[in-house]
C-alpha positions as CSV (number, residue, x, y, z in Angstrom):
1,M,-14.7,-83.8,4.6
2,K,-14.1,-81.4,7.5
3,N,-10.6,-80.5,6.1
4,I,-12.1,-79.7,2.7
5,K,-14.6,-77.3,4.2
6,L,-11.8,-75.6,6.0
7,L,-9.7,-75.3,2.9
8,M,-12.5,-73.9,0.7
9,P,-12.4,-70.3,2.1
10,F,-8.6,-70.2,1.9
11,S,-8.7,-71.5,-1.7
12,L,-11.2,-68.9,-2.7
13,I,-9.1,-66.1,-1.1
14,F,-5.9,-67.5,-2.8
15,M,-7.6,-67.5,-6.2
16,L,-8.8,-63.9,-5.7
17,L,-5.3,-62.8,-4.9
18,L,-3.9,-64.4,-8.0
19,G,-6.4,-62.7,-10.3
20,G,-5.5,-59.4,-11.8
21,C,-7.8,-56.4,-11.9
22,T,-8.7,-54.6,-15.1
23,S,-10.9,-51.7,-16.0
24,L,-12.3,-50.5,-19.3
25,D,-14.0,-47.4,-20.3
26,G,-14.9,-45.7,-23.6
27,R,-17.1,-43.8,-25.9
28,Q,-17.8,-45.1,-29.4
29,L,-16.4,-43.2,-32.3
30,A,-19.1,-41.8,-34.6
31,S,-19.6,-44.0,-37.7
32,S,-19.0,-40.9,-40.0
33,A,-15.4,-40.6,-38.5
34,Y,-14.3,-44.0,-39.9
35,K,-13.9,-42.4,-43.4
36,G,-11.7,-39.5,-42.1
37,K,-8.0,-39.1,-41.8
38,F,-6.4,-39.5,-38.3
39,Y,-3.2,-38.0,-37.0
40,V,-1.7,-39.7,-34.0
41,E,0.4,-37.2,-32.0
42,H,3.6,-38.3,-30.2
43,Q,3.4,-37.4,-26.5
44,P,6.6,-35.6,-25.5
45,K,7.3,-37.8,-22.5
46,D,6.7,-41.1,-24.3
47,S,10.1,-42.7,-25.0
48,R,8.5,-46.0,-26.2
49,D,7.0,-44.5,-29.4
50,L,3.4,-45.7,-28.6
51,H,2.1,-43.3,-31.3
52,V,3.7,-45.4,-34.0
53,N,2.0,-48.6,-32.7
54,I,-1.4,-46.8,-32.3
55,S,-1.2,-45.5,-35.8
56,Q,-0.3,-48.8,-37.3
57,I,-3.0,-50.7,-35.4
58,L,-5.6,-48.1,-36.5
59,N,-4.4,-48.7,-40.1
60,N,-4.7,-52.4,-39.7
61,R,-8.3,-51.9,-38.4
62,G,-9.1,-50.1,-41.7
63,L,-8.7,-46.5,-40.6
64,D,-6.5,-44.0,-42.4
65,A,-3.9,-42.9,-39.8
66,V,-0.5,-41.3,-39.8
67,Y,1.7,-40.3,-36.9
68,G,4.1,-37.5,-36.0
69,E,5.0,-34.9,-33.5
70,Q,2.5,-32.9,-31.4
71,G,1.2,-29.9,-33.3
72,Q,2.5,-31.1,-36.7
73,A,-0.7,-32.5,-38.1
74,P,-0.9,-32.3,-41.9
75,E,-3.7,-30.2,-43.5
76,S,-5.4,-33.4,-44.7
77,A,-5.9,-34.7,-41.1
78,E,-9.5,-34.4,-39.8
79,F,-9.0,-36.0,-36.4
80,I,-6.3,-35.7,-33.8
81,V,-5.5,-38.8,-31.8
82,S,-3.8,-38.3,-28.5
83,Y,-3.0,-40.7,-25.7
84,L,-2.1,-40.7,-22.0
85,D,0.1,-43.6,-20.9
86,R,0.7,-44.3,-17.2
87,W,3.4,-46.6,-16.1
88,H,4.1,-48.2,-12.7
89,W,6.8,-50.3,-11.2
90,D,6.2,-53.7,-9.6
91,M,9.4,-55.6,-10.0
92,R,9.2,-54.4,-13.7
93,M,7.7,-51.4,-15.5
94,F,4.3,-52.0,-16.9
95,L,1.7,-50.0,-18.7
96,S,-1.0,-49.5,-16.0
97,N,-3.3,-47.3,-17.9
98,L,-3.7,-46.1,-21.5
99,R,-6.3,-43.6,-22.6
100,I,-6.6,-42.9,-26.3
101,E,-8.7,-39.9,-27.4
102,V,-9.9,-38.7,-30.8
103,R,-10.8,-35.1,-31.3
104,D,-12.1,-33.2,-34.2
105,K,-9.2,-31.1,-35.6
106,S,-11.5,-28.2,-36.5
107,N,-12.9,-27.6,-33.0
108,S,-11.1,-29.9,-30.6
109,E,-14.3,-31.6,-29.7
110,L,-13.9,-35.1,-28.2
111,I,-15.6,-37.5,-30.5
112,G,-14.4,-40.8,-29.0
113,F,-12.1,-42.4,-26.4
114,G,-11.0,-45.7,-25.2
115,E,-9.3,-46.5,-21.9
116,S,-7.7,-49.7,-20.5
117,G,-6.4,-50.0,-17.0
118,Q,-4.7,-53.0,-15.4
119,D,-2.8,-53.9,-12.3
120,S,0.5,-55.7,-12.3
121,M,-0.9,-59.2,-12.4
122,A,-3.4,-58.4,-15.3
123,A,-0.6,-56.7,-17.3
124,M,1.8,-59.7,-16.9
125,G,2.6,-61.1,-20.3
126,K,0.8,-58.3,-22.1
127,T,2.5,-56.3,-24.9
128,F,2.0,-52.6,-25.7
129,D,-0.1,-53.7,-28.6
130,D,-2.4,-55.8,-26.4
131,I,-3.1,-52.8,-24.2
132,I,-3.6,-50.5,-27.3
133,N,-6.0,-53.0,-28.8
134,R,-8.0,-53.2,-25.5
135,S,-8.2,-49.4,-25.4
136,L,-9.3,-49.2,-29.1
137,D,-11.9,-51.9,-28.6
138,Q,-13.7,-49.5,-26.3
139,M,-13.9,-46.8,-28.9
140,L,-14.3,-48.7,-32.2
141,S,-17.7,-50.2,-33.1
142,N,-16.4,-53.7,-33.8
143,P,-14.9,-55.0,-30.5
144,D,-14.8,-58.5,-32.0
145,A,-12.4,-57.4,-34.8
146,Q,-9.1,-59.2,-35.0
147,E,-6.5,-57.8,-32.7
148,Y,-3.2,-56.7,-34.4
149,E,0.3,-56.7,-33.2
150,I,3.1,-54.7,-34.7
151,N,6.4,-56.6,-35.3
C-alpha cells in the first residue's frame, strides 16, 4: 500500500507528460455568409497546397468554394479565405498552428476565423485535413458536422 502511494504522484506526472497540448480559437461565420461564394487563396510560402484541401473541405461541408493564387479571385467570389500555417520540427515536421480567416471581398472586413494549435504530441498521427477540420469547426456553426478528408 505504501508503494502504491509513492507511485501515484509519479504516475500522474508521467501521464501529464504523455498528453499533448492543443488550443482552439475562433469567431463564428455569419449565417448569411453560408450562401456566398468563397475563394481560398494560396499562400506563396505554402508548398503543401493546403488551399486545395481547405477549398475541398469547405465544399464538402456545403459551402461554395474555389481556390487559386493570391489576388486572382474571380468576380463572383464574395469572400476571401486566407490561412496562416506554422510548422515546427520535432523529429518530424508537423503543422503546429493553422489559422483560417474569411474576409468580405468588398471591404476586407474579417467575418470569421478558426484557429487550431497543437504541440508535437497532439499532432502525432494527425493529417492536414484533421487540422483543417479542427480550425473550420471553430468558425462554422455546426461543429458536430462530419469531418472530411481529401484523398
